[in-house]
N, C-alpha and C positions, 0 to 999 in steps of 0.2 A: 669289678667283681672277675676272681679268679677261676679255671675252670680244668677242672682233669679233662687226660689223652683221652677216659671216653662219653665225658660231656662233647663233646670239640670231637669226636667222631662221629655221637647222633645226629649233632648238628648237622654236620656235610652229611650227611646222607638225605637228613630233611631236608639240604638246599638241593641236592641233585635232582631230587625227587619232586620235588615244589616247580624248579627249574622246571624239565619233564614239563608239566603236566600247564605251567606259560606259554610256554613252545605250543604243545599242542591245539591253540584256543587258534582261532584264524581271525589275522584282525580288520579283516576287509566286513566278517560280519558283524564287526562293531561299531557305534559311532566317534565323535574324535576323537572326546574327554575318554569314550573307554578307551582305546588302542591308545592315544597318549599315556593313562595310569598302566595300560600292560607294558610300551615299552619301559617305564620309567620302574615297573613295579622287575621286567627283566635284567636293565640292568645293575638294579639297585640287588637282587639276590644274586648276579654273578662278583657284585665289588666286595658282600659279605663269606662265599662261597672261599675268595682270592684271600683273604684276612682269615679266615676257620682254618683253613690248605695251609698258610702263610706260620701259624700256631702249631699245626700238629708239625709242622716239619722242626719248630721252635722245640719239641717236645724228644719225639724219634733224635735231633741233635744234640738234645741232653741225658738221651739213654746213652746213647750213643759210646757220652764220649764221658759216661760215665760205669760200663764195660771196659770201656778201652783203658781207664787208670787200676781199674780190678776190681769192677762188681765192689766197691765201696759204695758203703748208704750215701743218701742224701741227707742235711742235717736235717733231724727230727723236732720238729713243733713238739712242745715237754708237755702243751695243754692239751693235745688230739693223743696222748694213753691216759688211753683211762681204762680197768677192765674191759676187754673185749672188744678193745674196742684196735684197729689200723693202727697204726701211727703215722701221720703226714708226711712225706718224704717232701725236700725242694730239691 
C-alpha cells in the first residue's frame, strides 16, 4: 500500500499524540500484564514513528531532487488523469 506525503504527516502526528498519551500512564498503577502491554505499545509506536519518519524523509528527498533538476514533474500515471482530477506524480 502506498501513502502520499500528506497521509504520512497525519500518521506521524497521530503517532506522536498516541505516544505522549501512553507515556502519561503511570506503570506503577497497572498490574503486570497491563504494564507489559503498555511497554510493548510504546515500543511498537516508536517503531512505527521511525518507519513513518523514514518514508517522509524519502518523500522530502525525492521532492528536493526534483526541484534541483529543474522543476521537472514526475512520471504521470495516465489512468489517474480524468476530468476534474489531479494527476498522480511518481
